[in-house]
C-alpha positions in Angstrom: -37.5 23.5 -44.6 -39.3 23.5 -47.9 -40.0 26.7 -49.9 -43.1 26.5 -52.1 -42.4 25.9 -55.8 -45.0 28.5 -56.7 -42.8 31.2 -55.4 -40.3 30.7 -58.2 -42.5 30.4 -61.3 -41.9 33.3 -63.7 -44.4 35.0 -66.0 -45.4 33.0 -69.0 -45.5 35.5 -71.8 -46.4 35.0 -75.5 -45.8 31.5 -76.9 -49.2 31.5 -78.7 -47.7 29.7 -81.7 -45.9 27.1 -79.5 -49.1 26.5 -77.5 -51.1 26.0 -80.7 -48.5 23.6 -82.0 -48.5 21.6 -78.8 -52.3 21.5 -78.7 -52.4 20.3 -82.4 -49.8 17.6 -81.7 -51.8 16.3 -78.7 -55.3 16.5 -80.3 -54.8 16.2 -84.1 -58.0 17.1 -86.0 -57.1 15.1 -89.1 -57.9 11.8 -87.5 -54.3 10.7 -87.0 -53.2 8.9 -83.8 -52.0 11.3 -81.1 -48.4 10.8 -80.1 -47.4 9.7 -76.6 -43.9 11.2 -76.9 -43.2 14.9 -77.7 -39.9 16.8 -77.9 -39.7 20.4 -76.7 -36.5 22.1 -77.6 -34.8 25.5 -77.0 -32.3 27.1 -74.7 -32.3 26.3 -70.9 -34.6 28.8 -69.2 -36.5 29.8 -72.3 -39.7 28.2 -71.1 -39.7 24.6 -72.3 -41.1 23.1 -69.1 -43.3 26.1 -68.5 -44.9 25.5 -71.9 -45.7 21.9 -70.9 -46.9 23.0 -67.5 -49.2 25.7 -69.0 -50.6 23.6 -71.8 -50.8 19.9 -71.0 -53.1 19.9 -67.9 -56.0 21.3 -69.9 -55.7 18.5 -72.5 -54.4 15.5 -70.5 -55.1 14.6 -66.9 -51.8 15.3 -65.3 -51.6 17.3 -62.1 -47.8 17.6 -61.9 -44.5 17.0 -63.8 -41.8 14.6 -62.7 -38.4 15.5 -64.0 -36.0 12.7 -64.9 -32.6 13.9 -66.0 -30.9 11.6 -68.6 -27.1 11.8 -68.7 -24.5 11.0 -71.3 -24.5 7.3 -72.2 -27.3 6.4 -69.8 -28.4 2.9 -70.7 -32.0 1.5 -70.6 -31.0 0.0 -67.2 -30.0 3.5 -66.0 -33.2 5.0 -67.2 -35.2 2.2 -65.7 -33.5 2.8 -62.3 -34.2 6.5 -62.6 -37.9 5.9 -63.2 -38.2 3.2 -60.6 -36.8 5.6 -58.0 -40.0 7.7 -58.5 -42.5 4.8 -58.6 -41.3 1.7 -56.8 -41.6 1.8 -53.0 -38.6 1.7 -50.6 -37.9 3.2 -47.3 -34.2 2.5 -46.6 -30.9 2.9 -48.4 -30.7 -0.9 -48.6 -34.2 -0.9 -50.3 -33.0 1.4 -53.0 -29.8 -0.7 -53.5 -32.0 -3.9 -53.9 -34.0 -2.2 -56.6 -30.9 -1.1 -58.4 -29.2 -4.5 -58.2 -32.4 -6.2 -59.5 -32.7 -3.9 -62.5 -29.0 -4.1 -63.4 -29.4 -7.9 -63.6 -32.3 -7.8 -66.1 -32.0 -8.4 -69.8 -32.4 -5.2 -71.9 -35.9 -6.2 -73.0 -37.1 -6.8 -69.4 -35.5 -3.4 -68.3 -37.5 -1.7 -71.1 -40.7 -3.4 -70.1 -40.2 -2.5 -66.4 -39.6 1.2 -67.5 -42.8 1.2 -69.5 -44.8 -0.3 -66.7 -43.5 2.3 -64.2 -44.2 5.2 -66.7 -47.8 3.9 -66.9 -48.0 3.9 -63.1 -46.8 7.5 -63.1 -49.6 8.4 -65.6 -52.3 6.7 -63.5 -51.1 8.7 -60.5 -51.5 11.9 -62.6 -47.8 12.6 -62.9 -46.2 13.4 -66.3 -42.6 12.2 -66.8 -40.4 14.9 -68.3 -37.1 13.6 -69.5 -34.5 16.4 -69.3 -31.5 16.1 -71.6 -28.1 16.1 -70.0 -26.5 14.4 -72.9 -28.6 11.2 -72.9 -31.5 12.0 -75.2 -29.6 12.8 -78.4 -26.2 12.1 -79.7 -23.8 14.7 -81.2 -25.6 14.5 -84.6 -29.0 15.0 -83.0 -30.1 11.3 -83.5 -32.2 9.9 -80.7 -30.2 7.6 -78.5 -31.2 3.9 -78.5 -32.9 3.7 -75.0 -35.1 6.8 -75.7 -35.9 5.4 -79.2 -36.9 2.1 -77.7 -39.2 3.8 -75.1 -40.8 6.1 -77.7 -41.5 3.2 -80.1 -43.1 1.0 -77.5 -45.7 3.6 -76.4 -48.9 2.3 -77.9 -51.6 4.6 -79.5 -54.0 3.7 -76.6 -51.2 3.8 -74.0 -51.8 5.5 -70.6 -48.2 6.6 -70.5 -46.8 9.9 -72.0 -43.3 11.2 -72.0 -42.1 14.7 -72.8 -38.5 15.1 -73.9 -36.7 18.4 -73.1 -33.5 19.3 -74.9 -31.6 22.3 -76.1 -30.7 20.4 -79.3 -33.1 19.7 -82.1 -33.5 16.0 -82.9 -32.7 14.5 -86.3 -35.1 11.7 -87.2 -34.6 8.6 -89.3 -37.4 6.9 -91.2 -37.9 4.4 -88.3 -39.1 7.0 -85.8 -40.7 10.4 -85.7 -41.6 12.4 -82.6 -43.4 15.8 -82.9 -41.0 18.7 -82.1 -42.0 22.0 -80.5 -39.1 24.4 -80.8 -39.2 27.5 -78.6 -37.5 30.4 -80.2 -36.5 33.7 -78.6 -39.4 35.9 -77.7 -40.5 38.4 -80.4 -39.7 42.1 -79.9 -43.2 42.9 -78.6 -43.3 39.8 -76.3 -39.9 40.8 -74.9 -41.1 44.4 -74.2 -44.2 43.0 -72.5 -42.2 40.7 -70.3 -39.7 43.5 -69.4 -42.7 45.7 -68.5 -44.4 43.0 -66.4 -41.1 42.2 -64.5 -40.4 45.9 -63.9 -44.0 46.5 -62.5 -43.7 43.5 -60.3 -40.7 44.9 -58.4 -41.8 48.6 -58.6 -39.3 49.7 -61.2 -40.4 52.7 -63.2 -39.3 52.6 -66.8 -40.1 54.8 -69.8 -41.2 53.1 -73.1 -37.8 54.0 -74.7 -35.9 52.4 -71.8 -38.1 49.3 -72.1 -37.2 49.1 -75.8 -33.5 49.5 -75.2 -33.4 47.0 -72.5 -35.5 44.6 -74.6 -33.0 44.9 -77.4 -30.2 44.0 -74.9 -31.9 40.7 -73.6 -32.4 39.5 -77.2 -35.7 37.6 -76.6 -34.2 35.4 -73.8 -36.5 35.3 -70.8 -33.9 34.7 -68.1 -31.8 37.6 -69.4 -35.0 39.8 -69.2 -35.5 38.9 -65.6 -31.8 39.4 -64.6 -31.5 42.7 -66.5 -34.6 44.1 -64.8 -33.3 43.0 -61.4 -29.9 44.5 -62.1 -31.6 47.8 -63.2 -33.6 47.8 -60.0 -30.6 47.1 -57.7 -28.0 49.3 -59.4 -29.9 51.7 -61.7 -30.8 51.5 -65.3 -27.8 53.6 -66.3 -25.4 50.8 -65.2 -27.2 48.2 -67.3 -27.3 50.4 -70.4 -23.6 51.2 -69.9 -22.8 47.5 -69.9 -25.0 47.2 -73.0 -22.7 49.5 -74.9 -19.8 47.1 -74.2 -21.5 43.8 -74.7 -23.6 42.5 -77.5 -26.1 40.6 -75.3 -26.9 40.4 -71.7 -24.6 38.0 -69.8 -25.5 36.2 -66.6 -21.9 36.3 -65.4 -22.1 40.1 -65.6 -25.3 40.0 -63.5 -23.7 37.8 -60.9 -20.5 39.9 -60.7 -22.4 43.1 -60.2 -24.6 41.3 -57.6 -21.6 39.9 -55.7 -20.0 43.3 -55.4 -22.5 44.6 -52.9 -25.6 42.5 -52.7 -24.5 38.9 -52.3 -22.9 38.0 -49.0 -20.1 35.5 -48.8 -22.5 32.8 -47.5 -24.9 33.5 -50.5 -21.9 33.1 -52.9 -21.0 29.9 -51.1 -24.5 28.5 -51.5 -24.4 29.2 -55.2 -20.9 27.8 -55.6 -22.0 24.6 -53.8 -25.2 24.1 -55.7 -23.6 24.9 -59.1 -21.4 21.8 -58.7 -23.6 19.6 -56.4 -27.3 19.7 -57.1 -29.8 18.9 -55.7 -29.0 19.1 -52.0 -31.2 18.8 -48.8 -31.6 21.8 -46.5 -30.1 19.9 -43.5 -27.0 19.0 -45.4 -26.4 22.5 -46.6 -26.8 23.8 -43.0 -24.0 21.4 -41.9 -21.7 22.0 -44.8 -21.9 25.8 -44.8 -21.9 26.0 -40.9 -25.0 28.2 -41.1 -27.9 28.7 -38.7 -31.2 27.3 -39.9 -33.0 30.7 -40.0 -30.1 32.4 -41.8 -29.9 29.7 -44.5 -33.6 29.8 -44.8 -33.6 33.5 -45.5 -30.7 33.2 -47.9 -32.5 30.5 -50.0 -35.7 32.6 -50.1 -33.6 35.5 -51.5 -31.8 33.3 -54.0 -35.1 31.8 -55.2 -36.5 35.3 -55.6 -33.5 36.2 -57.7 -34.2 33.1 -59.8 -30.8 31.6 -59.1 -32.0 28.6 -57.1 -35.1 26.4 -57.4 -36.8 23.8 -55.2 -37.4 20.3 -56.5 -40.6 18.2 -56.0 -38.8 16.5 -53.1 -38.1 19.8 -51.4 -34.4 19.8 -52.1 -32.5 22.7 -53.6 -31.0 22.9 -57.1 -29.1 25.6 -59.0 -31.3 27.1 -61.8 -30.2 25.6 -65.1 -29.5 28.9 -67.0 -27.1 30.1 -64.3 -25.1 27.0 -63.5 -22.2 27.6 -65.8 -22.2 31.3 -65.1 -21.9 30.7 -61.3 -18.9 28.4 -61.8 -17.2 30.9 -64.1 -17.9 33.7 -61.7 -17.3 32.1 -58.3 -15.3 29.0 -59.2 -15.7 25.5 -57.7 -16.2 24.8 -54.0 -13.0 24.6 -51.9 -11.7 21.1 -51.2 -12.6 21.4 -47.5 -16.3 22.1 -48.4 -16.4 19.1 -50.8 -15.0 16.9 -48.0 -17.6 18.2 -45.6 -20.3 17.6 -48.1 -19.2 14.0 -48.6 -19.5 13.3 -44.8 -22.8 15.2 -44.3 -24.5 13.7 -47.3 -23.3 10.2 -46.4 -24.8 10.6 -42.9 -28.1 12.0 -44.4 -28.5 9.0 -46.7 -27.6 6.6 -43.9 -30.8 7.5 -42.0 -33.1 4.6 -41.2 -36.2 5.9 -43.0 -36.3 7.6 -46.4 -39.4 9.5 -47.3 -38.6 10.8 -50.8 -36.7 9.4 -53.8 -33.0 9.4 -53.0 -31.2 8.3 -56.2 -30.2 11.8 -57.2 -28.6 12.4 -53.8 -26.6 9.2 -53.9 -25.2 10.3 -57.3 -24.3 13.7 -55.9 -22.5 11.9 -53.1 -20.6 9.9 -55.6 -19.5 13.0 -57.4 -18.5 14.7 -54.2 -16.6 11.7 -52.9 -14.6 11.3 -56.1 -13.8 15.0 -56.2 -12.7 14.9 -52.5 -10.5 11.9 -53.2 -12.6 9.6 -50.9 -12.6 6.4 -52.9 -14.0 4.4 -50.1 -17.1 6.6 -49.8 -17.5 6.7 -53.6 -17.4 2.9 -53.8 -20.3 2.5 -51.4 -22.9 4.5 -53.3 -24.9 4.1 -56.5 -23.6 5.8 -59.6 -24.1 5.8 -63.3 -21.5 5.9 -66.0 -22.8 9.3 -66.9 -21.6 10.5 -63.5 -18.1 9.5 -64.4 -18.3 11.2 -67.7 -19.6 14.4 -66.1 -16.9 14.2 -63.5 -14.2 14.0 -66.2 -15.6 17.2 -67.7 -15.8 19.0 -64.3 -12.3 18.1 -63.4 -11.0 19.2 -66.8 -12.7 22.6 -66.4 -11.4 22.9 -62.9 -7.8 22.4 -64.4 -7.3 19.2 -62.3 -6.0 17.5 -65.4 -4.4 14.5 -63.6 -7.7 13.7 -61.8 -9.5 14.2 -65.1 -7.3 11.6 -66.7 -8.1 9.1 -63.9 -11.9 9.8 -64.1 -11.8 9.6 -67.9 -10.2 6.1 -67.8 -12.8 5.0 -65.2 -15.6 6.3 -67.4 -14.3 4.5 -70.4 -14.1 1.2 -68.5 -17.9 1.5 -68.2 -18.7 3.1 -71.5 -15.8 2.5 -74.0 -17.7 4.2 -76.8 -18.3 7.5 -75.0 -17.1 10.3 -77.3 -17.4 12.9 -74.6 -15.4 10.9 -72.0 -12.6 10.1 -74.4 -12.5 13.6 -75.8 -12.0 15.2 -72.4 -9.5 12.4 -71.5 -7.5 13.3 -74.6 -7.6 17.0 -73.8 -6.5 16.3 -70.2 -3.6 14.0 -71.4 -2.5 16.8 -73.7 -2.5 19.3 -70.9 -0.5 16.9 -68.8 2.0 16.7 -71.7 1.4 12.9 -72.1 1.4 13.3 -75.8 2.0 9.7 -76.9 -0.9 8.4 -74.8 -3.1 11.2 -76.2 -2.2 10.1 -79.7 -3.2 6.6 -78.9 -6.5 7.7 -77.5 -7.2 9.8 -80.6 -6.7 6.7 -82.7 -9.2 4.8 -80.6 -11.7 7.7 -80.8 -11.6 7.5 -84.6 -13.9 4.5 -84.5 -16.7 6.5 -82.7 -16.8 10.0 -84.0 -16.4 12.2 -87.1 -13.0 12.8 -88.8 -13.5 16.6 -88.3 -13.5 16.1 -84.5 -10.4 13.9 -84.7 -8.6 16.6 -86.7 -9.6 19.2 -84.1 -8.1 17.2 -81.2 -5.0 16.4 -83.2 -4.6 20.1 -84.0 -4.9 20.8 -80.3 -2.2 18.3 -79.6 0.1 19.7 -82.3 -0.4 23.2 -80.9 0.5 22.1 -77.4 3.6 20.4 -78.9 4.5 23.8 -80.5 4.3 22.3 -83.9 2.4 25.3 -85.1 2.4 25.0 -88.8 1.3 21.4 -88.7 -1.4 22.4 -86.2 -2.7 25.1 -88.7 -2.8 22.6 -91.5 -4.7 20.1 -89.4 -7.2 22.7 -88.1 -7.8 23.8 -91.7 -8.5 20.2 -92.6 -11.1 20.1 -89.7 -12.7 23.2 -91.1 -13.0 21.7 -94.6 -14.6 18.6 -93.1 -17.3 20.7 -91.5 -16.0 21.7 -88.1 -17.6 25.0 -87.2 -17.9 27.3 -84.2 -15.8 29.8 -82.2 -13.4 27.2 -80.8 -11.7 26.4 -84.1 -11.6 30.1 -85.2 -10.0 30.9 -81.8 -7.5 28.1 -82.2 -6.5 29.3 -85.7 -6.3 32.9 -84.7 -4.0 32.0 -81.8 -1.8 29.9 -84.0 -1.5 32.7 -86.6 -0.6 35.1 -83.8 2.1 32.7 -82.5 3.6 32.3 -86.0 3.6 36.1 -86.5 0.9 36.2 -89.2 -1.1 39.0 -87.5 -3.3 39.8 -90.5 -4.7 36.2 -90.5 -4.9 36.2 -86.7 -7.0 39.4 -86.8 -9.2 38.1 -89.7 -10.1 34.9 -87.8 -10.8 36.6 -84.5 -12.9 39.2 -86.2 -14.9 36.6 -88.1 -15.5 34.7 -84.8 -16.5 37.8 -82.9 -19.2 38.6 -85.4 -21.1 35.5 -84.2 -19.8 35.1 -80.7 -19.0 38.7 -79.6 -19.3 38.0 -75.9 -17.2 34.8 -75.8 -14.6 35.7 -73.1 -11.9 33.5 -74.7 -12.4 35.3 -78.1 -12.5 38.7 -76.5 -9.2 37.9 -74.6 -7.6 36.8 -77.9 -8.9 39.9 -79.6 -7.0 42.0 -77.0 -3.9 39.8 -77.3 -3.7 40.3 -81.0 -4.3 44.0 -80.7 -1.4 44.2 -78.2 0.9 42.4 -80.6 -0.1 44.8 -83.4 0.7 47.7 -81.1 -2.9 48.9 -81.4 -3.5 50.3 -78.0 -7.0 51.7 -78.8 -8.4 48.4 -80.0 -6.7 46.6 -77.1 -8.4 49.0 -74.6 -11.8 48.5 -76.3 -11.4 44.7 -76.0 -10.3 45.0 -72.4 -13.4 47.0 -71.6 -15.6 44.1 -72.8 -13.4 41.5 -71.2 -13.6 43.3 -67.8 -17.3 42.4 -67.7 -16.9 38.8 -68.8 -13.8 37.4 -67.1 -12.1 39.3 -64.3 -9.1 37.0 -64.0 -8.2 37.2 -67.7 -9.0 40.9 -67.8 -6.3 41.7 -65.3 -3.9 39.2 -66.9 -4.3 40.8 -70.4 -4.2 44.3 -68.9 -0.8 43.3 -67.4 0.4 42.2 -70.8 -0.7 45.5 -72.4 1.0 47.5 -69.8 4.1 45.3 -70.2 4.1 45.8 -73.9 3.9 49.6 -73.4 6.9 49.4 -71.0 4.8 50.4 -67.9 6.4 47.7 -65.7 4.9 48.8 -62.4 1.3 49.0 -63.8 1.9 45.6 -65.4 2.9 44.1 -62.1 -0.1 45.7 -60.3 -2.4 44.1 -62.8 -0.6 40.7 -62.7 -0.9 40.7 -58.9 -4.7 41.4 -59.2 -5.0 38.5 -61.6 -3.3 36.1 -59.2 -5.6 37.3 -56.4 -8.7 36.4 -58.5 -8.2 32.7 -58.0 -7.3 30.4 -55.2 -5.4 28.3 -57.7 -4.1 30.7 -60.4 -3.3 29.1 -63.7 0.3 28.6 -64.8 0.3 31.6 -67.3 -1.1 34.0 -64.6 1.7 33.2 -62.2 4.3 33.2 -65.0 3.3 36.7 -66.0 3.9 37.9 -62.4 7.3 36.3 -62.5 8.1 38.2 -65.7 7.0 41.5 -64.1 8.8 40.9 -60.8 12.0 40.0 -62.8 11.8 43.1 -65.0 11.4 45.4 -61.9 14.2 43.7 -60.0 11.9 42.1 -57.4 14.1 39.0 -57.7 13.3 37.3 -54.4 9.6 37.6 -55.1 10.1 36.2 -58.6 12.1 33.3 -57.2 9.4 32.5 -54.6 6.7 32.4 -57.3 9.0 30.2 -59.5 9.1 27.8 -56.5 5.3 27.7 -56.5 5.3 27.0 -60.2 7.7 24.1 -59.7 5.7 22.7 -56.9 2.3 22.9 -58.6 3.3 22.3 -62.2 6.5 20.3 -61.8 5.3 17.7 -64.3 4.5 20.1 -67.2 5.8 23.3 -68.9 9.4 22.3 -68.0 11.0 24.3 -70.8 9.0 27.4 -69.9 9.9 27.1 -66.2 13.6 26.7 -67.1 13.4 29.7 -69.4 11.8 31.9 -66.7 14.6 30.8 -64.3 17.2 31.6 -66.9 15.7 35.1 -67.2 15.9 35.5 -63.5 19.6 34.5 -63.4 20.4 36.9 -66.2 18.8 39.7 -64.2 21.0 38.7 -61.2 24.1 38.8 -63.5 24.7 35.1 -63.1 25.2 34.4 -66.8 27.1 31.1 -66.5 24.2 29.7 -64.4 21.7 31.0 -67.0 23.7 29.2 -69.7 23.8 26.0 -67.7 20.0 26.1 -67.3 19.6 27.0 -71.0 21.3 23.8 -71.9 18.5 21.9 -70.2 15.8 23.3 -72.4 14.7 20.6 -74.7 13.2 22.6 -77.5 16.1 24.7 -78.9 14.4 26.0 -82.0 11.9 28.4 -80.3 12.4 32.1 -80.4 12.2 32.4 -76.6 15.1 29.9 -76.3 17.2 31.8 -78.8 16.5 35.1 -77.1 17.4 33.9 -73.7 20.5 32.1 -75.0 21.5 35.3 -76.8 21.2 37.4 -73.7 23.0 35.0 -71.5 25.9 34.7 -74.0 26.0 38.5 -74.3 26.3 38.9 -70.6 28.9 36.1 -70.2 31.2 37.5 -72.9 30.9 41.0 -71.3 31.7 40.2 -67.7 33.6 36.9 -67.6 37.2 36.0 -68.1 37.0 33.4 -70.9 39.7 31.5 -72.8 40.2 32.7 -76.4 38.7 29.5 -77.8 35.5 29.7 -75.6 35.1 33.5 -76.3 35.4 32.9 -80.0 32.8 30.1 -79.9 30.5 32.3 -77.9 30.9 35.2 -80.2 30.2 33.0 -83.3 27.0 31.7 -81.6 26.0 35.2 -80.7 26.3 36.4 -84.3 24.3 33.4 -85.5 21.5 34.0 -82.9 21.4 37.8 -83.8 20.9 36.9 -87.4 18.1 34.4 -86.6 16.4 36.8 -84.3 16.3 39.6 -86.8 12.9 38.6 -88.1 11.4 38.0 -84.7 9.5 41.1 -83.5 10.7 42.5 -80.2 7.1 42.3 -78.9 6.7 38.6 -79.7 5.0 36.4 -77.2 6.3 36.3 -73.6 7.1 32.9 -72.1 4.0 32.9 -70.1 1.8 33.1 -73.2 3.2 29.9 -74.6 1.4 28.1 -71.8 -2.0 29.8 -72.4 -4.8 27.6 -73.3 
């Protein structure tokens, strides 16, 4: 089943200046030679491809666009294969494999020539190639990557071929190459109002001029936000949207999805979105099989999701998650369950094994590779075509899915094919740190020094030191990264967290406030804002932060709410919130489970606490050893088994932390109170108790719980 692409095209509002810039670039009136490569930059969903679609056909003889996605570290051979898939004929899986093998055996010069020849064939067929940046057009500094540079430089003034390059990042040119750049900015205030009004009229939503103005301010000139905000107002009422506006700085797609899922999105619709957010594009038949859905039911669901601008159809009639919502869908609904990934591997493998293939299939084989690797089916993965960029993307996906061990393996595989990949090695390093393989992480950081800026090396080394609880050293290294030019919310968040851990609450608050001014709806920052307020015993600010966090990240909202209630001594309320946090995820993070252990222990639910500790040992037995031991010590203290707590305490490796000292103190106090000890042992225990009491005098009673030492 194929749903017409015309159904999903949004209104094209404003952009007069961008249209004029593009027209001038393509038809210069000063006698200069028209370019055959043009960059269009701006946020995903802001109208980059729509601009090309609206403007180019009137100037050049192209009847449609052909999207070619260029991934991180794609070589000229990879790009050649991608273009050949759209031009060179084949009708079987084996036919595609022959084309791929032939291209991979070419010298670079010949691969470039074949790419140019196929681009010219596309132009003669009236098809405009649009290269979409997925990390492969520009490097971290904005410089054009070598394969794209080579293609752009070889397009002659009288060439039949044109290429448009779509990226969210602006390019930085050297003297050897220049490509015209059309940058799409957010819509103006008047353009935004016009778009909101058109969208409201389209779905029959009555809005007053003042309401249009207020909603326009909320979407901040971003077309996808305008669409989703109007849809939300139609489905739930304008009052709800404006109430959210008072808590958030800008409209957030995750908020739209969460509201939608509460009453308007069925479980199957959520499954479709979750599947496509990780694996796109997919054929209709494969989705029917994987989701165990009836053809008519899935057809109706896809129509609805396309109408909601959450899903799009490709030129081949497959289905892809809309770019602006991909990350928001993962953040809201998570990754597909393992069983679904395994089912997709089988179904897609059968689909690609058909005798006749009528449409380009390269993208689907690469999706199959990703699914097979995520499903742990190495045999299936080995049989299909993949690019190095697929392994790099897989490393990032596994890291964000908290599958750190798998991310390490994928990262090593990616680096075997692309040893200079900054992204692959960076995520490998972060995964190694999370796995507490600190020496190996240090070695990889040294290797990375050859390929990236010192500021980024400092950032990773600061992350390593923080995870080693070498907090003062981590602060020093992060500050060095700042001096070298590292910017953004991530480093501000890291420094705020470290100042919090070290008890410098004023600096922690300063850094988080500074970051919130530019990134006020970053869920990690808002969570940290709440955490700092809790430590400062500022309940009013903590509640304000939690109101915002509730809209952004349900899991961490309940976790942080539990911490607030715990700090206020409201143990039952803290436990209720901790349980809700655990229920938000099929695989709750370590710190979420650890907080529930804390609450259960405090309330005397010792069997429940022991059971969760068993889960922590089973799932995280290779990391956070000290914290797991300390949690078990606390449980034994609550049981009155002080000698067992002391035995476990002796196994904690880091004996300088405040949590070790506090637990050791409480276990010693209990043992001296209830046990018959020899005079010598009692004297030693009392001396140690006195020393610990002195050392703990300057440690606030509301200092971090054990669970928070594991927070990322």
